[in-house]
C-alpha positions in Angstrom: 34.2 76.3 153.4 33.3 73.1 155.3 31.2 73.4 158.4 33.2 73.4 161.6 32.1 70.7 164.0 32.3 72.6 167.3 31.0 71.7 170.7 30.4 74.2 173.5 31.1 73.9 177.2 28.8 75.8 179.4 29.2 77.1 183.0 26.7 76.5 185.8 24.5 79.3 184.5 24.3 77.7 181.0 26.5 80.4 179.5 29.0 79.2 176.8 32.4 79.3 178.4 34.6 77.3 176.0 34.6 75.6 172.6 35.9 72.2 171.6 37.1 71.8 168.0 38.4 68.8 166.0 42.1 69.2 165.6 41.7 69.4 161.8 39.3 72.3 162.2 41.6 74.0 164.7 44.6 73.7 162.4 42.6 75.1 159.5 41.6 78.1 161.6 45.2 78.7 162.6 46.2 78.6 158.9 43.4 81.2 158.1 44.6 83.5 160.9 48.2 83.2 159.6 47.1 83.9 156.0 45.2 87.0 157.2 48.2 88.3 159.2 50.4 88.0 156.1 47.8 89.9 154.1 47.7 92.6 156.8 51.5 92.9 156.9 51.7 93.3 153.2 48.8 95.7 152.8 50.9 98.7 152.1 53.3 97.1 149.7 53.2 98.3 146.1 51.4 96.1 143.7 52.6 94.8 140.3 50.7 93.7 137.3 50.4 90.0 136.5 52.6 90.4 133.4 55.6 91.4 135.6 56.0 88.1 137.5 55.2 86.2 134.3 58.0 88.1 132.6 60.4 87.3 135.5 59.5 83.6 135.4 60.0 83.4 131.7 63.4 85.2 132.0 64.4 82.6 134.6 63.2 79.7 132.4 60.6 78.7 135.0 57.5 79.5 132.8 56.8 78.5 129.3 54.0 79.7 127.0 51.5 76.9 126.4 50.1 76.5 123.0 46.3 76.9 123.1 44.6 74.0 121.3 41.0 74.0 120.4 38.9 72.0 122.8 41.3 72.3 125.7 
C-alpha cells in the first residue's frame, strides 16, 4: 500500500486535533472501509468451493477453458 501523505493540525497545547489528507488518499480509505463493511456483513454466509462458480459461469457460457501452452 502506498504511503498516505497526511498532515496534522494541532491545538494550542501541541496536541493533534485533526488530520488533512489528499482527496485521493481519503477516497481510498473510504473504499477500504466500504470493502471491510461488506466483508463483515457477509461473514456468516456459507462458503462455496471455487469449482462451483466456475461451473456456473461455464453453464452460462461466460467462462471457457483455456488451453495451456508450454511457455505461457
